[in-house]
Phi, psi and omega in degrees: 000121181292142180280135182294147180245346179275159180298321179294319180295318178295319178297322179295321178297315181298318185285319189266344185234317190300315178302317180291323177295320177297316178301314182293322179297316179293320180298316180294326178294323183275322189245356181084179182280141171250172183299322182279007174263000190277347180235149179296321180301318180293321179295318180295320179298316177298317181298321179296316181298311181295318182296316180298319179296313180293320179298322178297320177293317178301316180294320180295325183272318190238025182299318182295319180293318179299318180294331180280341183261322184251127179236133180245123178232102183066238179264008183250144179241129180244135179241124183280319182234080184297324179297313179294322178295321178298319177297321179295321178294317178300318180292315184287329183269333186235304188295308184293312177298321179295316179293319178299317179295321179296317181295318184281332187246001181296137177286354181265137180226148176270120182234157177289134181294130178273121181293139179281150179294138181294143178255145178272114181229164177290144181295130178231172177293124184290136176257152179290119183261145177284142178290128181266143178290151178286347184236153181219147178268120182236148173271117186263336180223158181234123179234159179232125181286344179291128190289328184224160176295327177299315179299322182290314185278321187282341183264011176302124186287350180292145175291129183217152171276147184230135173237126182244123175265120183281164180303331180272005177097345177292155182235140175238144180232150179196183180242127178259107181206214179300129182094350177275167183208146177221138178271151182231174180305137008263012180284154176300149183290124168214164191216128173244120178259128186291336179222145181243141180248155166292147176241122180290170182298329180273006179093358180288138177285128183262220183281163175293132180292126181301135178075012183297137174239016178109173179214141180249138180224137169265122188265117176253182180292344181270356177270150173242120182249124180239140180246138181226162169298140186293153173300169183300324181242104178258173180299328181285339182273346182282137174279170180299320181293318180294323179293322178295317179296322179295321181292331182278347180285000000 
């Protein structure tokens, strides 16, 4: 879809999409991805519904003020107070939808404090106690904004050894550290390991392969990817002289 270049087209995008997109972005951050968040079409449809609802409320509340600020004469649009109108657009497109989404989707809720059962203790000198509020803010649900388990596990920044079992049963081993790379949602899963290890018959990771410059793998559902604490000597721990000696062996 081509992006509009006229003032009317840009205004239409702001009015019909931006409030809903802001609402959805905050919701996904707080509650994680849902099934209907996986396609652009579904996100745009959600944004349109939310934006139309909010725009209707804005018109019902501030139609008179908008008419006094914005004047349309033929193909020309005149704005009397552009600064004030800009603040209104920021509030209507970002602040209000974001705050509304936070209130409706926040995992935190205000609940009445449950009194604890009294304990039988030895009498002591009473200390002055602070008055406790009748209400407390509690986290009632737990969501993760990361869309997939692969994104969560594979992007751990710690240096780790990796063993990948291929669909035919062969195993490859390597080190995921500085210089490595992993793709995340929505791109297909693939993995570049900066250093490759020999893999013994029992699956144990062996020595660093001499001259290794890394290995690239496309990860499908038939692959098994395992992460381990790195061996004592990883590619990042080798000095230039040690790497040169290893390559010469």
